[in-house]
N, C-alpha and C positions, 0 to 999 in steps of 0.2 A: 302128326308130331304129337307129343305130351303137351301138355299145360305150361310143364318146366322149358320145353323145349322151345316152345313159343314165345313165351316171355323172354328167353336168354337172348333169341334172335332179332326180335322186335320192340321190344321195352327199352327205353331208356334206361340204364342201369344204375339208378338213383336210391333203391332201396336194397339194405343188406337184408334181403329176405331168408327167414327159416325155410328150412326144407320140409317145408308141408303146405299141401294144397286142403282149404277148407272147401267141402262142397254145400255142407246143408246145414241147420241146427233147427233146436226149439228152445226156447230161453236161454238157459246159461249151459244147455249141453249142444256140443260143436262135434260134426264128425268129417273127418279126413276122406280121401278119394280111394282108401281101404278100407273104410267103414269103422276104423278105430273112433271110439268117442273120448271128447275132451271135455273139462269144466273148465269154462270162459271165464277167467278172473280180471279180462283185460277190457271187455266190450269194445272192439274196435277200437281201444284209445279213447275211452269215455264217452262213444257215441250212441251204441245200440243199447238205450234207457233202460228197454224191458228185454233185452235179448233180442235172439235171432227169432223171426218169423211170430212175433206176437200175435197174436189172433185179433184183437181189436186195433190194432195198428194196422195190418195186411188189409182187413174190411175199410178202414177210411181211406187207406190211399186207392185200394180197388175200385172203392166207389167214386172216389174224385177222377179216378184215371179214364174211368168210362163217360165221366161229362165232359171234361175239359181239362186236357192235360197243360197247355201253357198259351196264354194271349199275353200281348206285350203290357206292359205297366201304363199304355196311353188309355188303358180300359178300366173298370174298376171289376174285381172277384169279390165274392163271398169270401172264401178262406183267409185272404189276405186281411180283410178287414174284422174278421172276426177274431183274428189270431192278435192281430194290434191291439185290438180293445181287450181280451182275455190277459195280455202280458202286461198293458199299462193298468189294468183292473187288479190285478195280484202284487203290483210293485208300488203303485203310486207315480209312475213315470206319465208323460204327456204327449210322447208322441216316439213312432217306430220307423226306422230305416230297415228295410230288407236286402239281403245280399246272400251270398252263396257259402260262405266259409268265414272262419275266425278272424283270417287276415283280412279278409275284404271288413269284416263289422270294425276289426280296428282302425282300417283305413277309415273308413267313415268316420269313426271317432275322434281320431286327427284331426282329419278335415273340420268336421263339426266346432271342436276345441280353437282351433285357428282361426275359423271366420266368426267366430262368437266373440275372441279377443278383439278381431281387428273391426267389428259393429261397434263393441260396448267399451273398448280402451284405446284404440286408435293401433297406428303402426309401430311395431318394434316387441310385441309380445306373443311370440308365434314360436318359442322353445318349448317342448314338451320334456320335463323330467321324466326318467324312469328309474328302475331298480338294477342293479347289477344282479345277475344270475334269472333274471327275467326271460320270456319268450314270449314276443308278441306275432309271429308268423314269418313267412318266408317271400315276401315280395320284398321287392329292396329298400320300400319305405319300412316296413315292419321288421325287417331285418336290422335296420339303422336303429329302430326302437327299440330291439332286444338287448341287453344289457351283460353281453358275453362276447368277448372279445374276438373268440375263433370262429364267430360268424360273422365277422367283419372284414371278411377277405375274399379274394378271388373275383367279385361282382361289382367292385368300385368303378365309378364313385356311387356313394351311399346318399341318401336323401340327409340333407344338412339340418341342424335344428333339434339335436337330442341331446342329452348329456345325462347322466349316470349317478345315482347315490348309492351309499350302501344302507342295504334294508336293515331298519332299527336304530339307523345314527341320525336322530332328529337335527341334531347341530348342524351337520353336514346338509342338509336339507333345506334349513333354514336359511345357511349362507348361499346353496347356489339359488334359491329363491329370489332372495336381495341382489344377487350378481345377476339373474337373467330375465327379471320379472315376466315367468314363463306365462302361455296360455294355460299350461295345465300340468298335473302331477299324476301319470299313468301307472297303475300299480296294477298284480295279479294280488289275490288275497291269500292262496296257495301258491307258490311259484313250482308249477309242475315239471315242465323241463328242467327246470334250476333244482330239482333233487326232493320235490315233495315237501316243499319249508313253507309252513305257514306262517302268516305275519302276526307278529304281538299286538293284540286288539287296543294297547294302551297307545302303541306307535300310532295304529290307523286312526283312533279317535284323533291323536295331535294332529294329524295329517290333515284330517278335515277340518280341526279348528283352524290352521295355519293357511289352509286355502280359505276360509273365511273372512280372515283378517286381512289377507293380501288379495283379494279378487280374481285369486287361481281355482280353476276347475279343476274338480278330483276326478278323476276318471276311473274305472274299475273293469280290466278284462277278465270278464266271467265265462271265457271262451270253453274253459276246461271244468271250471269249478261251481257253474250256473246249472239250472235244471236239474236241480234236485240232488246233485252229485255230493254235496258235503253235507247234505242233512236240513239245508234250509233251501227253499225253491230257489235263492240266489243267495253267496258266500255273506254279501255285504249286510244282509239282513241279520245273520247272526252277530255280525260286528257290532249292530246299534248306530249304523251310520248312515248314510244316503248321500250315494254318488250324484254328480251334476250329470255326465252321462257314462253310460255302461254298454258293454258288448258283451254278445255270447254268441254260441254256435254249438258246434260237437252235437251234444244230446238232445239239442231242442226239437229234432225232427226226427228222433229216434232210428237213424240210419241213413238218412236224405239229406242232403245237402242243403244247410239252410244257416245262415247268419242274419242275428239282429242287432241294431244298435239302438239302445232307449235312451231318449232325451228327456231329461225333468223340467219343469214349467220355466227352469233359469234360463234353460238353452233350448228350449223348444224351437226359438225364431233361427238356430243357426242357421239352418238348411232351407231354401225354398227354390221353388221352380228354377231347373238349369243348374244348378250349383252341383248335384250329384244325380247318380243314376245307376240301373243293373239292370240288364238284358233278362237275366234270370231269377233276380230277386223278388221273393214272395210268389213263387211258382205254385200255381194253386193245389198241386199234389203234394209237394213239401209243406207246406202251410195246413194241409189236412192232415199231415201226418204229425205235424207239431201240435196241433189242436187235440189229436188223440193223448199226446204224452201230457201237455200242460193240463187238461183238465183231469187228469189222474193224480196230479202230484199235490194231492189235498193235505192237510194236517196231519190223516192217520197213516198215509202212505208213508210221508217224510218221517214219522215218527219210527216207523218201519227201518227204514234206512240208517237212522242214527242206533237202533238198536242191533242191526246186522253190523254196523261199523265197532260198536263196542264188544260185540260178541269178539270180531277178529283180534280188536286190541287186548282183551282179556286172554284170549289163547296165545298168543305172541309174545306179551309182555313177559319179560325174564324168561323165556324160553330157551332150549341150547341152539347156540349159534344166531342169536337174536341181541346185537349190540344199542339199536334204538328204534324207534319207531316214530314215523312222524304224519303230517299230512291232518286232514279233517274230512270227518264222514266217512263216504266209500272212496277218497281218494286218501291212499294209503301209500306211504313210502317204510321201507323196511332196510336198515343198514346191516348186512349181513358181517358174521365174524368166520373168518376161516375160509371163505370162499367168494367167488367175485358174482358178481350180477348175473353174469353171463353163464357162467357154470350151474347157477340154482335154475336158471329160466330152462337150459338143457334138459338138465334132471328130473324138472318138474314136467316137461313137455313128453319125456320118456313114460313118465308115469300118468300121463294123462289130464295134465292140468295146465293151463296158458296164464303165463304171468309176463310182465313187462318190466321194465327199468327206467331208470331216470338217474344221472349220473353214477356213484357207487350203488342206488340201492334199488332194490326189486320193487317194482310198483304195482299195488293192486286196486283194479278200476273195474270192479264186478259190475253186472246188471244189478241196476238197483233194486229189483224183485227177486234177486236169486232166492232160489228154495233153500230153506235153511238146512235140509239134509244134504242137499248137492255142497253147499256153504261149507257144511262141516266134515264132508268128505275131503274137498279140496283144501282145506287149511290144515287137515290132517296130514294130505300127502306133503304140504307145503313147509310144516314141521318136522316131517321125517327128512325131508332135503335138506333142510337147514342144519339139523342135528349132527348130521352125517360128517 
């Protein structure tokens, strides 16, 4: 049986897969089972930070696999501790909890915020305010946190304690804070699944001020925006604010499942022994991969991310078939004219370029170190498809 036949017979049909089997890759170049080459502008939905089969990453995870693949969190491991130290030193945060995915890192952030509120403010401060058009994961709780009605069907009852505000409407947010006295306000600085829409910096700064004035925690979901994707190590660093707790995953381990929730000095007492746990969180191989990623995301590298992002924007701004460009760094949304995102994805795939979608937009999430010649080739093909 072929891979496609095995998939159809044995895998739950939860994914609308493209008719494409990828078998190998190098950097931003991927190859299917017939040998056709594709330039990857999706990087596994912002996961493959340095593309496929990055030599330094492969070396790091292979070396660790030869030493210790897994041991429970009842014991110390070097990669876990070293990664936590690197993340805290780069962000000014104080404590880290490791999990396996973005949804889990957000679950930890929600639990931490609620327990912090209970400890420091007492009963009655468990509500979390999130934004409409947000996306925070696919567990029952993170679906409840997601501010999109179509996710709130079929799997109920959903976890209680979430209310939703319109992004940019500060008056509405103030009214909700006054009404609910929440544990936290939880936001994405770029709403990825919501259409690759970046929040206005003035609004974000106003939320930070509102949280300070009301004793509410500012919680930032950096699952997709983090780990260099937006041109800074974490997107909040370019907004000039500091969260009380933030989550991240996707590109953190460069292709392996790893999530992290980081707590500030204010919230570092939110979780203690017995309040949370994870069997695989902080896995030595995943942490070794993440250390390989984080250590290379220095100022010079991040400047290269911003330069590639600016190149894409310059090439596409005003181009035929482009109505609007949104996003931040190498997290880019393109609103097309005359064609649907689905049609553009199919045409690009036929010509050897892989792009994604978010709502009505074409979404670009290339490897952060994509070769400039490859990027130019891919953007040229995308422009051609958009203009047709």
